N, C-alpha and C positions, 0 to 999 in steps of 0.2 A: 368576416375573413378568419378563415382556421388558419391555426398556427403553419399548415404544409404549403397553403397558397400565399401569405405572407412571406413564408421564407424564398420559394421561386419567386417571388415578384421582386425579391429585393436585389436577386443576381443580374448584373447587367447595369444597374442604379450607378450613374456620374456621382462622385462627391469631391471636397476639397480638404487636403489634411489641414487638420487644426492641431495637432500635435504630432511630432516627428515619430516615426514608425523606422523600426530597424531592428535589430540580434540585440535582446535582453531589455527591450523598449516595448511596452504596451502603450501604442500611437491613438490617434484620435482621429476620426472625421465627420464630416458635416454632410448629411444627406437628406434632400428634398424627398420628402415620404409624406402619404398621408395629408396632402395640402399643405403642409407646411416643411419645415427643416428640423431635422434632431440629429444629435449628436451620437455617435456609437463608439465602442472600443475598436481599435483596428490592429491587425497584423498583417506584414508582406506576406503575399501570396507564393512569394520564392524565397525561399530561405536565404538568409545574409543579406537580405537586400534592405537598404534606407532610402526611406521614402521623405523628403523634407516638409516643412510646414508651407501650404500654397500650392502643391503638387495637385493637379488634376488626377482623379483617379476614378477605376472601376471596380464594382463589387464583385469578386469572384465564387465568394461563398459566405452564406448567412449562419451562424451558428445564435438561434434565439436563447435568449431575448436580443440579447444588445452587443453581440460581436461580429464583427465582419472581417474578412481577408480581402485584400484590396489588391492593385497591380496598377502601375503609372499606366496612366492614358498614353504618354508621348514619351520615347525614349530621348535621354539629354544626354 
């Protein structure tokens, strides 16, 4: 799989926050990909948003190799 097809296949994946995401923070998410689960550095897709550990998120953008921009699946 080339980089372009991997990038597009990441958008829309569901994951779970394992390190708080927020302004001034580099968070972390775990995503199921390539037959397993991998950790990615994560930022909020919406500026100034804070996303707590355990929140279910969806990938909005992928910046290779291991950075994603995410948004919470459910508003709370």
